[in-house]
C-alpha positions in Angstrom: -13.9 -4.8 12.5 -14.4 -6.8 9.3 -18.1 -7.2 10.1 -18.7 -3.5 10.4 -16.0 -1.6 8.4 -16.1 -1.2 4.6 -14.1 -3.9 2.9 -11.3 -1.6 1.9 -10.8 -0.4 5.4 -11.0 -3.9 7.0 -8.1 -5.4 4.9 -5.1 -3.7 6.6 -5.8 -5.0 10.1 -6.3 -8.5 8.9 -3.2 -8.4 6.7 -1.3 -7.3 9.8 -2.4 -10.1 12.1 -1.5 -12.8 9.5 2.2 -12.1 10.1 4.1 -12.2 13.4 4.6 -9.0 15.3 8.2 -9.4 16.4 8.3 -6.1 18.2 5.6 -7.2 20.5 6.4 -10.9 20.5 3.1 -11.9 19.0 2.7 -14.9 16.7 0.9 -14.7 13.4 -2.7 -15.7 13.4 -4.0 -18.1 10.7 -7.0 -17.6 8.5 -8.6 -20.7 10.2 -8.1 -19.1 13.6 -9.8 -15.9 12.4 -12.7 -17.9 10.9 -13.1 -19.9 14.1 -13.7 -16.6 15.9 -16.8 -15.8 13.9 -18.9 -18.4 15.6 -22.5 -17.3 16.2 -21.4 -13.8 17.3 -22.4 -12.1 14.0 -25.4 -11.9 11.7 -25.3 -14.0 8.5 -24.4 -10.8 6.6 -21.7 -9.9 9.1 -20.2 -13.3 9.0 -20.2 -13.2 5.1 -18.3 -9.9 5.2 -15.8 -11.2 7.7 -15.2 -14.3 5.5 -14.7 -12.2 2.4 -12.1 -10.1 4.2 -10.3 -13.1 5.6 -10.2 -14.8 2.2 -8.7 -11.6 0.6 -6.2 -10.9 3.5 -2.6 -11.5 2.6 0.4 -11.4 4.9 2.7 -10.4 2.0 1.2 -7.0 2.0 4.0 -4.8 3.3 2.2 -1.9 5.0 -1.2 -0.4 5.7 -0.9 1.7 2.5 -0.2 -1.4 0.5 -3.1 -3.2 2.0 -5.5 -0.3 1.3 -4.0 -0.1 -2.3 -4.6 -3.8 -2.8 -8.2 -3.5 -1.6 -8.9 -0.5 -3.9 -7.3 -2.4 -6.8 -9.6 -5.3 -6.2 -12.8 -3.2 -5.8 -11.9 -1.4 -9.0 -12.0 -4.7 -10.8 -8.3 -5.0 -11.7 -6.5 -8.4 -11.9 -4.8 -9.3 -8.7 -1.1 -8.3 -8.7 1.8 -10.4 -7.5 2.9 -8.9 -4.2 6.6 -8.2 -3.3 7.8 -9.2 -6.7 11.6 -9.5 -7.1 12.6 -7.7 -10.3 15.6 -9.6 -11.7 17.8 -9.1 -14.8 20.8 -10.9 -16.0 22.9 -8.6 -13.8 20.9 -9.6 -10.7 18.1 -8.3 -8.5 16.8 -4.8 -8.8 14.8 -5.2 -5.7 11.3 -5.9 -4.7 8.3 -4.0 -6.0 5.0 -3.8 -4.0 2.8 -4.9 -6.9 3.4 -6.6 -10.3 1.1 -7.3 -13.2 3.0 -9.8 -15.4 0.8 -9.6 -18.5 1.0 -5.8 -18.6 4.7 -5.6 -17.4 3.6 -3.0 -14.9 5.0 -2.6 -11.4 3.2 -0.6 -8.8 4.8 1.2 -5.8 2.9 2.7 -2.8 5.2 5.3 -1.4 4.7 6.2 2.3 6.7 9.1 3.6 8.3 6.8 6.3 10.9 5.3 3.9 12.3 8.7 3.4 12.4 10.0 7.0 12.5 7.1 9.5 15.9 6.0 10.7 15.2 2.2 10.2 14.5 2.8 6.5 17.2 5.3 5.8 20.0 3.0 7.0 22.4 5.8 7.6 21.5 7.8 4.5 20.0 11.3 4.4 16.5 11.8 3.0 18.0 13.3 -0.2 20.3 10.2 -0.6 17.3 7.9 -0.1 15.2 9.8 -2.7 18.1 9.7 -5.2 18.6 6.0 -4.6 14.9 5.3 -5.1 14.9 7.3 -8.3 17.9 5.3 -9.6 16.2 2.1 -8.7 13.1 3.2 -10.6 15.3 4.0 -13.7 16.8 0.5 -13.6 13.4 -1.1 -13.3 12.1 1.0 -16.3 15.3 0.1 -18.2 14.4 -3.6 -17.7 11.3 -3.0 -19.8 8.8 -2.5 -17.0 6.4 0.4 -16.6 6.1 1.8 -13.1 3.1 3.5 -11.5 3.7 5.2 -8.1 1.1 6.5 -5.7 0.9 7.8 -2.1 -1.6 8.3 0.6 -3.1 11.4 -1.1 -3.8 9.4 -4.2 -5.5 6.7 -2.2 -7.7 9.3 -0.5 -8.8 10.8 -3.8 -11.7 8.6 -5.2 -10.9 7.1 -8.6 -7.3 8.4 -8.8 -5.5 5.0 -8.3 -8.0 3.4 -10.7 -7.4 6.0 -13.4 -3.6 5.7 -13.0 -3.6 1.9 -13.3 -6.0 1.9 -16.2 -3.8 4.5 -18.0 -0.8 2.1 -17.5 -2.7 -0.8 -19.0 -3.2 -2.9 -15.9 -5.7 -5.6 -16.9 -9.2 -5.9 -15.4 -10.7 -9.2 -14.2 -13.3 -10.6 -16.5 -16.8 -9.8 -15.5 -19.4 -12.6 -15.0 -21.3 -11.4 -18.1 -18.2 -11.4 -20.3 -17.2 -14.9 -19.0 -20.7 -16.2 -19.9 -20.4 -14.8 -23.4 -17.3 -16.9 -24.0 -18.9 -20.2 -23.1 
């Protein structure tokens, strides 16, 4: 898939296979195992695309939506976020955020509908209780001095929307090659 799909679409499957699938009893694959599968089966360009996706893949990505988000963040030129960041205050942990940009003090959250409707995520709560709990968590994170940006599948499907939201929040961009040369 990584040889033929666009970069942003190839990330989620590779993120997934880098962690064990306990439901199916499948072990995680390693990046070395994935690279070994390239062999001579692909063109030079295809092998290059596969290696780029393997290099970028990260088992810390928590869902397909997070994987696609991370790929879009990368393609848009933003600095790489810290994944699954534990927000802590003197009072203790406020929980994990999907993305964190330390310099900008911005957290990002991809919100799939599953966490508000699936039994395993609700943990005995109603959907309304889960939504209120998430809003309270967001308020505590903001009170800790962090800015929060949230998005969902619709935002990911709208070209440029995530990029605009992150730029408006002050998420830093990676230096370009030309700007790096100018500093030498």
